[in-house]
N, C-alpha and C positions, 0 to 999 in steps of 0.2 A: 124358961130359961134358952131357948136354943134359938134366938135370934140370930142370923147371919151379919156379917158386918154387909155395909152398901156397896158397892160397885164401882161407887166412885172412884174410890183408892187406887185402884186398878186404872182406872181411866189418868187420875191422876199422873200414876208412876209414867205410862207410856206417854203422856202429853212431856212430863219432864223428860226424856229418853228423848223425844223429838226435837226437843229447843236444844237440847246438849249438844246433837249429833249436824247443826247447824254451824256452817261456817263461815268467819267473819268476810264481809265484801268487802276486799280493795282493788276498788278498778282499778284497768289498764288508763291509758293516755286516752285511747280511742273511745272507751267507756266513758268518761269523764266528759269526751267533748261533746257525746249524743247526749249524753245530762244537761250541758249546757245548750244545745238547740232547743231538746223539750223544756225549756225553762225559757225559751223566746232570746234566748241571746242568738246574735247574727255571728256567725263561723266562717271562715273563708282563709285559703291557705298563703301565709307569706311569702312572698318574693326575697330572697336575700338571704333569709335563714332558715337552714338545713330543717326540714319537720316542723319548723313553726308557723303556728295560727294567729290569726288575729283574730280575738274574739270582742265584740262591741253588745253595744247596750245601752239607754240613754245618752247617746251622744259621746260617751267615756270607752273607752279602749283597754284593752291588753295585749299582748305577745308572748302566747306562751308554748313552750317543748316540750318533749317526753324528757322525765327526769331521771340522775343517774341513780340517787334516793330514794324520792316522792314519785307520783308517776307522771306527776306536773309541772314543771318549774316556771319561773317568771325569764322572759325574756329581758321583756321590756313592763315595767312597772304598769300599772296603773295612771291614766293619765288620757286627755278628752282626745279625741279622733278630730284631724283635720288631713283630708286629703288622703284616708289610707295609712298615717300617721299619726303615734303614737306623742301626742308633745309631753314632757317632762315637767314637771310641777317646779319651777323653784320659786323660792324663798329668800326675798330681799328686807326681811323685817318691816317693812312698811307696806308692802303688795305681795302677794301673789302673782307670780308669770307663768304665761305654758312656754314652753321654749322647744321647738324644732330646728331642723338642721338651716332651715330657709328661713326662720322671723320667731320673734318671740315678741308676744299680747300681754297684755295685762289680765290677770282671771276674774271673771264676775263672778258671781255667788252663785247663778245658778249654774256655774260649769262646775263651780269647787261640789255644791251639794251633788250635782250630778256622779261627778268623780267618786265622790263618799258612797252614795247607792251602790254606784255597781262593784265598787269595792268590796261590800258587806255580802251584798249577793253573790259575786265569784267567789269569795272564800269560803262559804259556807257551803258550795255547791261543789269546788275541786277539795276542799278539808285543808285549809292552810290553817296556822296556826293565827287564830283572832288575838292582838295585842292592844291592850287596853288603850293607848293611845290615839289608836289605830280608828277606836270604839268613839272617842271626844269629838274626831272631826278628821277632815283631810291633811295625810302629814305631806311630807315636799321630799323628793328626791334630792335635793338641791338648796342648800344653803347659803347666800351669797351677800354680806354685811356690809354696805359699801363704807361705813367707818371701821371696817376692822379691813378693807384692801389694802395693800403694802406691809404689813404687819408682819408677815412673814418672814421678809426683807428688813427688819429691825434689826440690828446692833446686837451680837453676842451677847448674854448676860456675863452679868461682872464675876470675878470669883472670889468666894467669898474667903475671910484672912483665916476663917475654923475650916473652911475645905482643906484637904491636903491634893496635892496635886499629884506626887506620885504613888496615892493610894496608905497603904497602910504602911 
């Protein structure tokens, strides 16, 4: 009964120490931009925003800047790219529109699918939080329903008889 213990125990223990010695990888802004380039994203400096970078793919894009809390933050959320500008997605209840400083166009299903695909890929590579409602489809930046226009200037709410005007 003079068997020796197999050497695999020592090997496992050595591998365990090597795994535990690794540090978690938290890429900085430049490393994140290089990762995006490696995944076929077009990356170009964005004029007018200090440190801003226009990242685009599939006809959609976003403007990223170095963050204070996270390595990467959005200056402009994902939207369709028209002549170097990222168009914001505007929801009017019955139709989604793409809006830039110069024009506003109705969004097509192909554009919405491109924005959704771009947003999903970008959030996975950048490491932003993926929300449930964003996974269901394209979310808008602005909501302007025509039936609700002018309601914010409506007359003030009437005083209820049970509400005390002086407090307690």
